[in-house]
C-alpha positions in Angstrom: -61.9 -28.2 -3.9 -63.5 -26.1 -6.4 -60.0 -24.7 -7.3 -59.0 -28.5 -7.8 -61.8 -28.8 -10.6 -61.2 -25.9 -12.3 -57.3 -26.9 -12.7 -58.3 -30.3 -13.7 -61.2 -28.9 -16.5 -58.4 -25.8 -17.7 -55.9 -29.0 -17.9 -58.4 -31.2 -19.8 -59.3 -28.4 -21.9 -55.4 -27.3 -22.7 -54.8 -30.6 -23.9 -57.3 -30.5 -26.8 -56.2 -27.3 -27.4 -52.8 -28.7 -27.6 -53.9 -31.6 -29.9 -55.3 -28.7 -32.3 -58.0 -28.1 -34.4 -56.5 -27.4 -37.8 -56.9 -31.0 -38.9 -60.5 -30.3 -39.0 -60.2 -27.2 -40.8 -57.9 -28.4 -43.2 -59.9 -31.5 -44.1 -63.1 -29.5 -44.5 -61.3 -26.7 -46.6 -59.5 -29.4 -49.0 -62.5 -31.7 -49.2 -64.3 -29.2 -51.4 -62.9 -29.1 -55.3 -65.3 -26.7 -57.3 -66.5 -27.3 -60.8 -64.0 -26.7 -63.5 -64.1 -26.5 -67.5 -62.6 -29.1 -69.1 -62.9 -28.0 -72.6 -64.3 -24.3 -74.0 -66.8 -24.8 -76.2 -67.3 -22.6 -79.8 -69.7 -20.3 -81.5 -71.1 -19.5 -84.7 -72.6 -16.3 -83.6 -70.8 -13.3 -84.0 -70.3 -11.2 -81.2 -71.0 -7.3 -81.1 -67.6 -6.2 -80.2 -65.3 -5.7 -77.0 -66.6 -6.9 -73.6 -67.1 -9.0 -71.2 -69.8 -11.9 -70.4 -70.1 -13.8 -66.9 -72.3 -16.5 -67.1 -73.5 -19.1 -64.3 -73.7 -22.6 -65.3 -75.0 -25.2 -62.8 -72.7 -28.5 -63.1 -74.5 -31.6 -61.6 -72.8 -34.8 -60.3 -73.0 -37.0 -63.5 -70.9 -34.0 -65.6 -74.3 -32.6 -67.2 -75.5 -29.1 -66.8 -77.3 -26.2 -67.4 -76.8 -22.4 -68.6 -78.5 -20.7 -65.7 -78.2 -17.2 -66.4 -76.3 -14.3 -67.1 -74.6 -12.6 -64.0 -73.5 -9.7 -65.5 -71.9 -8.0 -68.7 -70.5 -4.8 -70.4 -71.7 -5.6 -73.6 -75.2 -6.9 -74.2 -74.2 -7.9 -77.9 -71.9 -10.3 -76.8 -74.4 -12.2 -74.6 -75.7 -14.5 -77.7 -72.3 -15.8 -78.3 -71.3 -16.6 -74.6 -74.4 -18.6 -74.1 -73.6 -20.6 -77.3 -70.0 -21.1 -76.1 -70.9 -22.1 -72.5 -73.4 -24.8 -74.3 -71.1 -26.3 -76.1 -68.4 -26.5 -73.0 -68.0 -29.6 -71.3 -67.0 -29.6 -67.3 -65.5 -31.3 -64.4 -68.5 -31.6 -61.5 -66.9 -30.4 -58.1 -66.2 -32.7 -55.5 -66.4 -33.3 -51.7 -63.7 -35.7 -51.3 -64.2 -38.1 -53.9 -67.7 -37.5 -54.1 -69.1 -35.6 -57.3 -71.4 -33.0 -56.2 -74.0 -30.7 -57.6 -72.2 -27.1 -58.2 -72.3 -23.5 -59.9 -69.5 -22.7 -62.5 -69.0 -18.8 -62.9 -67.8 -18.8 -66.6 -66.4 -15.6 -67.4 -65.7 -14.6 -71.1 -63.7 -11.8 -72.8 -64.7 -10.9 -75.9 -62.4 -8.7 -78.4 -60.7 -9.6 -81.8 -61.0 -13.7 -80.4 -62.8 -15.3 -77.6 -60.9 -15.5 -73.8 -61.8 -17.5 -70.9 -60.5 -14.7 -68.6 -61.0 -16.7 -65.3 -63.7 -18.9 -63.4 -65.3 -19.5 -60.0 -66.8 -22.9 -58.3 -69.3 -22.7 -56.0 -71.2 -25.2 -54.3 -74.5 -26.3 -55.5 -78.2 -26.1 -54.0 -79.9 -23.7 -52.3 -77.3 -23.6 -49.7 -74.4 -23.0 -51.8 -73.9 -19.0 -50.4 -73.3 -20.5 -46.6 -70.5 -22.6 -48.1 -68.7 -20.2 -50.0 -69.4 -17.5 -46.5 -67.4 -20.2 -44.6 -64.5 -21.0 -47.0 -64.4 -17.2 -47.3 -63.8 -17.5 -43.4 -67.2 -15.2 -43.2 -68.5 -17.6 -40.1 -70.8 -14.7 -38.6 -72.4 -14.3 -41.9 -72.8 -18.0 -42.7 -74.3 -18.6 -39.4 -76.7 -15.7 -39.9 -77.7 -17.3 -43.4 -77.6 -20.7 -41.8 -79.8 -19.8 -39.1 -82.2 -18.1 -41.7 -82.5 -20.8 -43.7 -83.5 -23.4 -40.8 -86.0 -21.1 -39.9 -87.8 -21.6 -43.2 -86.7 -25.4 -43.3 -86.3 -27.0 -39.6 -84.0 -29.8 -39.1 -82.4 -29.4 -42.8 -79.3 -31.9 -42.3 -77.2 -29.9 -44.4 -77.7 -26.5 -42.8 -77.4 -27.9 -39.5 -73.7 -28.8 -40.7 -73.0 -25.8 -42.1 -74.4 -23.9 -39.0 -72.0 -26.6 -36.8 -68.9 -25.9 -39.1 -69.1 -22.1 -38.8 -70.0 -22.2 -35.0 -66.5 -24.7 -34.9 -64.6 -22.4 -36.8 -65.6 -19.3 -34.7 -64.3 -21.8 -32.0 -68.2 -21.9 -30.5 -67.9 -25.4 -29.7 -71.1 -25.5 -27.5 -72.9 -24.3 -30.3 -71.5 -26.4 -33.2 -72.0 -29.9 -30.7 -75.8 -28.3 -30.6 -76.0 -28.4 -33.9 -74.4 -31.5 -35.4 -76.0 -33.2 -32.5 -79.6 -32.7 -34.4 -78.0 -34.4 -37.4 -78.4 -38.1 -37.9 -75.9 -39.3 -40.3 -73.0 -36.6 -40.3 -71.4 -36.1 -44.1 -67.7 -36.5 -44.7 -66.5 -33.1 -45.0 -67.8 -32.7 -41.5 -67.1 -35.1 -39.6 -63.8 -34.3 -37.8 -65.0 -30.8 -37.0 -68.1 -32.6 -35.2 -66.1 -35.0 -33.4 -63.8 -32.0 -32.1 -66.8 -30.2 -31.1 -68.2 -33.0 -29.4 -64.9 -33.6 -27.5 -64.5 -30.1 -26.3 -68.3 -29.7 -25.0 -67.8 -33.3 -23.5 -64.0 -32.1 -21.6 -66.0 -28.7 -20.2 -68.7 -30.6 -18.9 -67.5 -33.5 -17.5 -67.6 -32.7 -13.9 -70.9 -30.4 -14.3 -72.7 -32.5 -16.7 -71.2 -36.1 -16.7 -74.2 -37.8 -18.4 -74.3 -35.2 -21.5 -70.6 -35.2 -21.3 -70.4 -39.2 -21.9 -73.1 -38.9 -24.8 -71.1 -36.4 -26.6 -67.9 -38.3 -26.1 -68.8 -41.4 -27.4 -70.3 -39.5 -30.0 -66.8 -37.9 -30.8 -65.5 -41.6 -30.7 -67.8 -43.0 -33.1 -66.9 -40.1 -35.7 -63.4 -40.0 -35.4 -61.1 -42.6 -33.2 -58.4 -40.2 -32.8 -56.4 -39.7 -29.6 -58.2 -36.6 -29.1 -61.3 -38.4 -29.1 -60.0 -40.9 -27.0 -59.2 -38.7 -24.6 -62.5 -36.9 -24.2 -64.0 -40.4 -23.8 -61.7 -41.4 -21.0 -62.2 -37.8 -19.1 -66.0 -38.3 -19.5 -65.5 -41.8 -18.3 -64.2 -40.4 -15.1 -66.7 -38.0 -14.6 -69.3 -40.5 -14.4 -66.6 -42.5 -12.2 -66.3 -45.1 -14.3 -62.3 -45.6 -13.9 -61.8 -48.9 -15.1 -63.1 -47.8 -18.4 -61.7 -44.2 -18.4 -58.1 -46.0 -17.2 -58.3 -47.8 -20.3 -59.2 -45.0 -22.8 -56.5 -42.6 -21.6 -54.0 -45.3 -21.9 -54.8 -45.8 -25.1 -54.8 -42.3 -26.2 -51.5 -42.1 -24.0 -49.9 -44.7 -26.1 -50.3 -43.0 -29.0 -49.7 -39.7 -28.6 -46.5 -40.5 -26.1 -45.3 -42.2 -29.1 -45.3 -38.7 -31.4 -42.4 -36.4 -30.9 -44.7 -33.4 -31.9 -47.3 -34.3 -28.8 -46.9 -31.1 -26.6 -45.9 -31.3 -23.1 -49.5 -30.0 -21.8 -51.4 -32.6 -23.5 -49.0 -35.0 -22.0 -49.1 -33.3 -18.6 -53.1 -33.3 -19.1 -53.2 -36.9 -19.8 -50.8 -37.8 -17.1 -53.2 -36.0 -14.7 -56.5 -37.8 -15.6 -54.7 -41.4 -15.7 -53.0 -40.4 -11.9 -56.5 -39.2 -10.5 -58.3 -42.6 -12.3 -55.4 -44.8 -10.7 -56.0 -43.0 -7.2 -59.7 -43.5 -7.2 -59.4 -47.1 -8.1 -57.0 -47.9 -5.6 -54.0 -48.6 -7.9 -51.1 -46.7 -5.6 -48.1 -48.2 -8.1 -49.4 -46.7 -11.5 -50.5 -43.7 -9.5 -46.7 -43.3 -8.1 -45.5 -43.7 -11.6 -47.9 -40.7 -13.1 -46.8 -38.9 -10.4 -43.0 -39.3 -11.0 -43.7 -38.6 -14.4 -45.6 -35.6 -14.1 -42.8 -34.1 -11.5 -40.3 -34.8 -14.8 -43.1 -33.3 -17.7 -43.6 -30.5 -15.5 -41.1 -29.7 -12.5 -42.4 -26.2 -11.5 -46.2 -26.3 -11.9 -46.4 -30.0 -10.4 -50.0 -30.4 -11.1 -49.9 -34.0 -9.7 -49.2 -33.0 -6.1 -52.5 -31.3 -6.3 -54.6 -33.9 -7.5 -52.5 -36.3 -5.1 -53.4 -33.8 -2.7 -57.1 -33.1 -3.4 -57.7 -37.0 -3.5 -56.4 -37.3 0.2 -58.0 -34.3 1.6 -61.3 -35.7 0.2 -60.9 -39.0 1.8 -60.0 -37.2 4.9 -63.0 -34.8 5.0 -65.2 -37.8 4.3 -63.9 -40.0 7.1 -64.2 -36.9 9.6 -67.9 -36.8 8.6 -68.5 -40.3 9.5 -66.8 -39.7 12.7 -63.4 -41.6 12.1 -60.9 -39.7 13.3 -57.8 -42.0 12.9 -58.4 -42.4 9.1 -59.3 -38.8 8.6 -55.9 -37.5 10.2 -53.8 -40.8 8.3 -55.5 -39.0 4.9 -55.3 -35.3 5.9 -51.3 -36.0 6.4 -51.0 -37.4 3.3 -52.6 -34.8 1.5 -50.7 -32.2 3.4 -47.5 -34.4 2.3 -48.2 -34.1 -1.5 -46.9 -30.6 -1.6 -49.5 -27.9 -2.9 -49.4 -25.0 -0.6 -53.1 -24.5 -0.6 -54.6 -28.1 0.0 -51.4 -28.5 2.6 -53.2 -25.6 4.5 -56.7 -27.1 4.3 -55.4 -30.4 5.2 -53.6 -28.7 8.2 -56.5 -26.9 9.4 -58.8 -29.7 8.5 -56.9 -32.1 11.0 -56.8 -29.6 13.8 -60.7 -29.6 13.7 -60.8 -33.4 13.7 -58.7 -33.6 16.9 -60.8 -30.5 18.4 -64.1 -32.6 17.8 -62.9 -35.5 19.6 -64.1 -36.5 22.9 -60.6 -36.2 24.3 -59.0 -33.9 22.4 -55.1 -33.1 22.3 -54.8 -29.4 22.1 -51.3 -29.1 22.0 -51.5 -31.4 18.8 -54.5 -29.0 17.7 -51.8 -26.3 17.9 -49.4 -27.9 16.0 -51.9 -28.3 13.0 -52.7 -24.6 13.3 -49.1 -23.5 13.1 -48.2 -25.5 10.2 -51.0 -24.3 8.4 -50.7 -20.5 9.4 -46.7 -21.1 8.5 -48.5 -21.1 4.7 -50.7 -18.4 5.4 -50.6 -16.4 8.4 -53.9 -14.7 7.9 -56.2 -17.9 7.0 -59.2 -17.0 9.9 -59.9 -20.7 10.3 -56.5 -22.0 10.8 -56.1 -18.8 13.3 -59.8 -20.4 15.1 -58.2 -23.7 15.3 -54.9 -22.2 16.9 -57.2 -20.2 19.3 -59.0 -22.9 20.2 -55.8 -24.9 20.9 -54.4 -22.2 22.9 -57.2 -21.8 25.0 -57.7 -25.9 25.9 -53.9 -26.1 26.7 -54.6 -22.7 29.2 -57.6 -24.3 30.6 -55.4 -27.9 31.3 -52.5 -26.1 32.7 -54.4 -23.5 34.6 -52.7 -20.9 32.6 -54.2 -17.7 32.3 -51.9 -16.0 30.2 -52.5 -18.5 27.1 -56.5 -18.0 27.5 -55.4 -14.3 26.9 -53.3 -15.1 23.9 -56.1 -17.5 22.8 -58.7 -14.1 23.0 -56.1 -12.2 20.7 -55.8 -14.9 18.7 -59.5 -15.5 18.1 -60.3 -11.7 17.5 -57.8 -11.5 14.9 -59.4 -14.6 13.2 -63.0 -12.7 13.9 -61.9 -9.6 12.0 -60.7 -11.7 9.2 -63.6 -13.8 8.6 -65.7 -10.5 8.7 -63.8 -9.0 6.4 -63.9 -11.8 4.2 -67.7 -12.3 4.9 -67.5 -15.7 6.6 -71.0 -15.4 8.1 -70.9 -19.0 9.5 -67.4 -18.8 10.7 -67.8 -15.5 12.2 -70.5 -17.0 14.3 -68.3 -19.9 15.5 -65.8 -17.6 16.7 -68.4 -15.5 18.3 -69.8 -17.9 20.6 -66.3 -19.6 21.4 -65.2 -16.2 22.7 -68.4 -15.9 24.7 -67.7 -19.1 26.2 -64.0 -18.0 27.0 -65.8 -15.0 28.3 -64.0 -12.5 25.6 
């Protein structure tokens, strides 16, 4: 069953990966428009001669500005003229989307026979401007370190947390990104899509291990961005909480959008159908479950994950019925699990069925052998299946008073014992040893 949970988690995360993180990256990059020079000013101050002066100008959202400092110069005699030009120039403020924001503008002036503006650089303003610049330069580790240092001195600063979150997001560290974004009460527009994708990714990863947190994160993702990506994560999280009706509704909505898009990858379609299949099974909707199973076979004829999930569902039902001492129901479910078509699950189902019969009041040892042989046809070296076969052989030997079958049972059980020891299966080793003692072997 652990293997099936891993398959489900892998498929689920593959769907998010297939949906992609580029939109959020593009959104963040395109949201920032640096401050610009609208009109270069003039000067009545003479300059000393050829040289270069770089000034830092702080441009405010309303277009007003303040010449902050000289960043560098190659001729100190040109500074006064450069300052006058900067102070008489006009600027367009930087923007996040449509919103003007405070920013720094690095104004480069070359002096010779005339004054030439040789270039400029707009940088997001405020005390955190350097972090934004690091992120846009792709220096995510440096940005994380800078944001972390700032947060030590300014705990809970929302913008610093958002910068930390987006640096983690671009580094593909989604759990850290989600943790940072989760501390921000109102996430700003440039960060919303990245935050939503971070929450969605962690939600899918933790749907089985921490369903409560997974659902909370999925709900946050959907509130920030009602995209198919968020809907899919919400459906997976709802499934983890056993809210099957809600899960079906969310997954169907995501499926409707994504299957209508020609660009949707097959991996995404497989993941959505796989989760819908499981939700239909859990809710008892066999008609829709069969429809999903057929579609999965069409989408992925070689891998066929649908068989795994159908098999796992009935295997789980069979084990539960066996524990409840309902052998008829257990065997019916285990037969369905084996018939689903996944070899590993079929083997487990056949072996489990053999032991269900062994544990009845009047075991049919011939039937025990039949199930054990089916399991061993898949894996001849499965110690549990060999144990079941040995018990069946011993039982038939007792019923028909055949010493040869008892001897064959001992040989089968000794092989099972050796394999159980090699696999460090202490519980199975003890069971086989006890049964061999019972046989006098």
